[in-house]
C-alpha positions in Angstrom: 0.0 0.0 0.0 1.3 3.5 -0.9 2.3 5.9 1.8 -0.2 8.7 2.1 1.1 12.3 2.4 -0.9 15.2 3.7 -0.8 18.2 1.3 -3.0 20.6 3.2 -5.2 20.8 6.3 -8.5 22.6 6.5 -11.1 23.5 9.1 -14.0 22.1 7.0 -14.6 19.4 4.4 -15.9 21.7 1.7 -12.5 23.3 0.9 -10.7 19.9 0.9 -13.3 18.4 -1.4 -13.0 21.3 -3.8 -9.2 20.8 -4.1 -9.6 17.0 -4.3 -11.9 17.5 -7.3 -9.3 19.7 -9.0 -6.6 17.0 -8.5 -8.8 14.2 -9.6 -9.8 16.1 -12.8 -6.0 16.0 -13.6 -5.8 12.3 -13.0 -4.2 12.6 -9.6 -6.0 10.3 -7.1 -6.6 12.2 -3.9 -8.4 11.5 -0.6 -10.1 13.7 2.0 -9.4 12.3 5.5 -11.6 13.7 8.2 -13.0 12.3 11.4 -16.2 14.2 11.0 -18.7 11.4 11.1 -19.1 11.5 7.3 -19.7 15.2 7.3 -22.5 15.0 9.8 -20.4 16.5 12.6 -17.8 18.9 11.1 -17.0 20.2 14.6 -15.4 16.7 15.3 -12.8 17.2 12.6 -11.2 20.2 14.3 -10.9 18.4 17.6 -9.6 15.3 16.0 -6.9 16.8 13.8 -8.5 18.8 11.1 -9.6 17.8 7.6 -6.6 16.5 5.5 -6.2 16.4 1.7 -3.9 13.5 1.0 -2.3 11.8 -2.0 0.0 8.8 -2.4 3.6 9.7 -2.0 4.3 9.1 -5.7 1.8 11.9 -6.7 3.0 14.6 -4.3 5.0 16.6 -6.8 2.3 16.7 -9.5 -0.4 17.4 -6.9 1.5 20.3 -5.4 2.2 21.8 -8.8 -1.5 21.6 -9.7 -2.5 23.2 -6.5 -0.1 26.0 -7.0 -1.6 26.5 -10.5 -5.1 26.6 -9.1 -4.1 29.1 -6.4 -2.4 31.3 -9.0 -5.5 31.2 -11.3 -7.7 32.1 -8.3 -5.5 35.0 -7.3 -5.6 36.4 -10.8 -9.4 36.0 -10.9 -9.8 37.8 -7.6 -7.7 40.8 -8.7 -9.7 41.1 -12.0 -13.0 41.4 -10.1 -12.0 44.5 -8.0 
């Protein structure tokens, strides 16, 4: 089994799921790891170690590169709206 690496942590599942979908659209398998009772108790995730976006170790470089691209695109969009 591949070693899982945490790329980012979040205070809620929504942000993590959004980034997971970006990675998976690029063919990078990703998982959201949260002890939040399947989303029913988001307050549990904070007390139990946050919500984690994880990928297999072999995909870390590609995943980080894609997340940086997504962040850059988001920053440019925000600046254009002002």
